ZAMARGU-4260 file (C-alpha; in steps of 0.2 Angstrom, whole numbers, plus 5000, padded with zeros to 4 digits):
<rodrens>
0) 4989/5142/4923 | 4971/5147/4928 | 4967/5158/4943 | 4963/5145/4956 | 4951/5157/4965
5) 4940/5155/4949 | 4938/5136/4951 | 4923/5128/4959 | 4925/5117/4975 | 4923/5101/4964
10) 4937/5107/4952 | 4949/5111/4967 | 4945/5094/4975 | 4949/5085/4958 | 4965/5094/4957
15) 4970/5091/4975 | 4966/5072/4972 | 4976/5072/4956 | 4991/5080/4964 | 4990/5069/4979
20) 4990/5053/4968 | 5005/5060/4958 | 5015/5064/4974 | 5011/5047/4981 | 5017/5039/4965
25) 5033/5049/4965 | 5036/5045/4984 | 5035/5026/4980 | 5050/5028/4968 | 5061/5035/4981
30) 5070/5021/4991 | 5069/5021/5010 | 5086/5026/5017 | 5095/5012/5027 | 5097/5013/5046
35) 5115/5018/5044 | 5110/5034/5035 | 5100/5039/5050 | 5113/5035/5062 | 5126/5045/5052
40) 5114/5059/5051 | 5112/5059/5070 | 5131/5059/5073 | 5133/5073/5060 | 5119/5083/5069
45) 5127/5080/5086 | 5144/5085/5080 | 5138/5101/5072 | 5128/5105/5088 | 5144/5102/5099
50) 5154/5113/5087 | 5141/5127/5088 | 5141/5126/5107 | 5160/5126/5108 | 5161/5142/5097
55) 5148/5151/5108 | 5158/5147/5124
</rodrens>
């Protein structure tokens, strides 16, 4: 891998654009979780917080 500090501004810009496009394409492949996933996540966070508070008391 070349030393990025040796690249010109244009070369860095091209690499940043290419990486951005790759990440966007990869993100499009990941399905959006269902609302129930977020609801369960919220319950799990609340339960963990309650347990942590109970242990501190």
